[in-house]
C-alpha positions as CSV (number, residue, x, y, z in Angstrom):
1,M,105.7,-77.7,189.5
2,T,103.2,-77.1,192.2
3,D,101.4,-74.0,193.1
4,E,103.3,-73.1,195.7
5,Q,106.7,-73.5,193.9
6,T,105.9,-70.8,191.3
7,G,105.2,-67.2,192.6
8,V,104.7,-63.6,191.0
9,P,106.7,-60.8,192.5
10,I,105.2,-58.3,194.7
11,Q,104.6,-55.3,192.0
12,A,102.7,-58.0,189.6
13,A,100.6,-59.3,192.8
14,A,99.4,-55.8,193.6
15,R,98.2,-55.4,189.8
16,L,96.6,-58.5,189.6
17,V,94.6,-58.0,193.1
18,G,94.3,-54.1,192.3
19,V,95.9,-52.6,195.5
20,S,99.2,-51.0,195.9
21,V,102.3,-52.5,196.8
22,G,102.3,-50.5,199.9
23,Q,99.0,-52.1,200.7
24,L,100.1,-55.7,200.3
25,D,103.0,-54.9,202.5
26,I,100.5,-53.4,205.1
27,W,98.4,-56.9,204.8
28,A,101.9,-58.9,204.9
29,G,102.9,-56.7,208.1
30,T,99.8,-57.3,210.1
31,G,99.6,-61.2,209.1
32,V,96.8,-61.1,206.8
33,V,98.1,-62.8,203.6
34,R,102.0,-63.1,203.9
35,P,103.8,-64.0,200.8
36,S,104.3,-67.7,200.9
37,Q,107.6,-67.8,198.9
38,T,109.9,-65.1,200.0
39,A,109.6,-61.5,201.2
40,S,108.2,-60.5,197.8
41,L,107.0,-63.5,195.8
42,Y,103.4,-64.4,196.0
43,S,102.2,-67.8,195.1
44,L,98.5,-68.8,193.4
45,T,97.2,-69.5,196.7
46,D,98.5,-66.3,198.0
47,L,96.8,-64.5,195.4
48,R,93.7,-66.3,195.6
49,K,93.7,-65.0,199.5
50,L,94.4,-61.8,198.5
51,R,91.8,-61.3,195.9
52,A,89.0,-62.8,198.6
53,V,90.6,-60.2,201.2
54,K,89.8,-57.2,198.6
55,R,86.8,-58.7,198.0
56,L,85.6,-58.7,201.3
57,L,86.9,-55.1,202.3
58,D,85.6,-53.7,199.1
59,A,82.0,-54.8,200.1
60,G,82.5,-53.0,203.2
61,V,83.5,-56.2,205.8
62,S,86.0,-54.8,208.3
63,M,89.6,-56.0,208.4
64,D,89.1,-57.4,212.1
65,H,86.1,-59.7,210.6
66,V,88.5,-60.5,207.5
67,R,91.0,-61.8,210.1
68,E,88.6,-63.7,212.3
69,G,87.1,-65.2,209.2
70,M,90.8,-66.2,208.2
71,S,91.4,-67.6,211.4
72,R,88.7,-69.8,211.7
73,G,89.1,-71.0,208.3
74,L,86.0,-69.3,206.8
75,L,87.7,-66.8,204.5
76,W,86.6,-68.7,201.2
77,D,82.8,-69.0,202.4
78,M,82.5,-65.3,203.4
79,A,83.9,-64.3,200.2
80,D,81.3,-66.4,198.4
81,Q,78.8,-64.8,200.0
82,V,79.7,-61.3,198.8
83,P,77.6,-60.5,195.7
84,D,79.2,-59.7,192.6
């Protein structure tokens, strides 16, 4: 099975990322990270994206900048620049 063929429910995804289910719903509704499986199953790739988004937001990066970075394919580079 590939990464995209498995998924975790939204409740587990929220717990793993450290945000509420409501926050994941908001992020999905605004197109930040939508579940790639179904309306409520997140793949491992989705979880990696969600963690990167949360890391950037926690570091004070605005959601607009996060979205712009994602649209330009820079999400991983941006997240890697955030100090631990």
